[in-house]
N, C-alpha and C positions, 0 to 999 in steps of 0.2 A: 564823478557819477560812473559807476561801471557801465561798460556797454552791455546791452541787453542783448540775448541770443535772439534772432528772430523766430516768430513762432513756428515757421514754416520749415526752420532748418532740421535735417534729419539727425536723429539722436546718433552719436559716434558709436561705431561699433563696440567699442570698449565699455561703453556705459549700457549696453542692451542686455536684458536678462539672457543667461546662457540656458538653452533646454536641458532638462534632466534626463540625461541620457540613460541613466541606470533605471528610472522609474519607467522610461518608454519600453527599455528591454524586457523589464519586468512584466509589464502589461502585454507585450506581444508574446513571452513565455507563457503567462496564463491563457492567453487566447489559443495558444497552441496546444496545451494541455488538455482545455476544455474540449476542442475541435477533435483531437484524436480519440478522447475518451467518448465523445458522443457518437462520432462515426464507427466505432467498434460496436457500440450498442445497437445503432441503427443498420448498418449494413455488414456487419461482421468484420473480421480482422483480414480475410484473405482479399476483401474488396476495399480495404482502406488503404488510401495511396498517400504517399507524401504530397501530391498534386492536391488531393481532394483535402487533406488537413490544411494545407497551405490557403486553398480557397475558402474553407470554412472560416479558419482564423483572420482572414483579411490580410495576409502577409505574402511576401514572395517566397518561391521554393528556396532561392538562396539563403533566406533568413534561417530557415529550418536547417539547410545542408551546413551552416555555418557553426550551428550548436550540435547537431546530431548527425548521425552516419547512415541511419536507416529509421524505417517507420517503428522496429521493434524497439530501438533505444527512445524513441520519443515516448511510446506506450508505457515503457518501464518507469521512466522519470515521471510522467503525468501520474501513473498509479501510485508511485511514492508521494507525490504531492497531494493526491486524493486521501491517501491513508494519514498523512500529517494533518490535513483539514479535518478529518474525522475524529483525530484524536484531540485537537484542540476545541472542537464543537462539544466534545465530552468533558471538557475543562481540563484538560491533561496537555502537557507539552509532548509527551509520549504515551504509549500503552503501557498500563501497569497491571500487574496480577494482583486479585484481591487477596487477603489474607486475614480472613476472619477467625481462624483457628480450627475451621471446621473444612477440612481438605476435599471431601467430596461436594460440599455445597460449592467451593469456590471453582472447582473444576467444572461443574455443571454450569454455573454462571456464564464462565469463559466460552465453554463449547456452545452453549444457547446463543450468545451473541455471536461466535462464529457462524453459526447456522443461518441467522438472519442475515448476515452480511453476505454469505455464499449465496444467499436466494435473492438478494437484492441486485436486480439487472445492472446498476452502474458499477456494482463491484464484480458481478459474476462475470460478465463479457470479456473485461480486460484481464482479469484473473486466469481465465481460461486460454485466452490468446497467448499470454505470457508463458503460461505451463506448457502448452503446446509447442511454442516456438523455441522455448528452452531446450526441448527434446533434441531439436535439430541443429540448433544454433548453440554451441557448446560455450562460447563467451557470455552470451545472454543467460544462459542457464545458470552459469557460475554466478552471475551477477544477481539474477532473479533470488537464488537461494541465499547468497550474502546479505543482499540489502532487504530483502522483504521476508524470508521464511526464517533465517536463522535467529534474529533479534527476537521474534516471536516465541520460537522453541526455547530460547535462553530464558524466558519468563517461566516457562513450565518447569525447566530445570531449577531454578532459584526457588519455586514454590515447593517442589518434591524435596530439595535439600532442607528446606524449613520444616516440613513434614518428618524427614527423618530426625531431624534435632528434636522434634517433639515426640519421637515414638511411634508415628503414626504410619511409617513407611521402614520397612527392614533396611539396616545400615548398609548391607551389602549390595543392595540394588544400585544400579547404574541408573541416575536419572534421565541421562539422554537416551537410553533404550526404553527405560519405563514410560516414559511420555509418549512412545509411539504405539503404545497399547491403546491407547484412545483417539490420537491424532492420525494416524496413518489409516486406520479403517474408515474414518470419516473423509478423508483426502480420498482415497480408492473409490469410495461409493460416489462421491461428488464428481471426480474427474471422469470416471466410466459410466456414469449415470445408471449403475447397477441395481439402485433402489432408492426409496426416498430417504430424504434427510430430514430430521425433525429433532425437536427438543427431547421426546420420548427416546428417540435413536440415541442420542449422545450421552442421555442420562444412564441408558442400559450399559453404554460403552464404559462410563466412569464406573458404575458398579462391578461391571465384570474384571476391569483393570485392578480397581484396588482391593477385590477379593485375592488377586494372585500378587499384590504389593505389600499387603499388610502384614503385621508381625504374625509369626505361626501362633 
């Protein structure tokens, strides 16, 4: 008869379940993302600190500095994660641009959604912080454009090219410049708070822009 292991005998280390380090790291990252975004909304970017993020997330400062070099880097990654979550909540892996065959309607729908996002405090505060920091922090500014702005702008480029193929936009138009006719005024008004942003405002931008882009 085989010998029985005493009930009180400790389990050998080789038989103990190993902690899932990757899952724990992901939980910590998400807590840090949530803390950074929340603090920027509550106290503003200038008063948000690595120490404050760490305390809010329940992690040590060294954990944050192991992954990021500054609060700006934390916020950028947190905002990227927030954008991805918003896309998944909408049932998409990434944002897409509608193509119903009606260019004006498609542009107005996207810009209306953009207005709603820009007026949502959880998006507005980090967006403004990153845009402002990107002006004085060249590296962050490049990353902000590359990772956040350019992918969205390329969706506009693709939709305008499809409109050119359909004969709704003149073939000699550069889509990358054409999109700025409605995106740039909205961004400037929002950043400088030079006037209200609304669905009616962006609808008007689209109408004005398409008057210039349409075939003669």
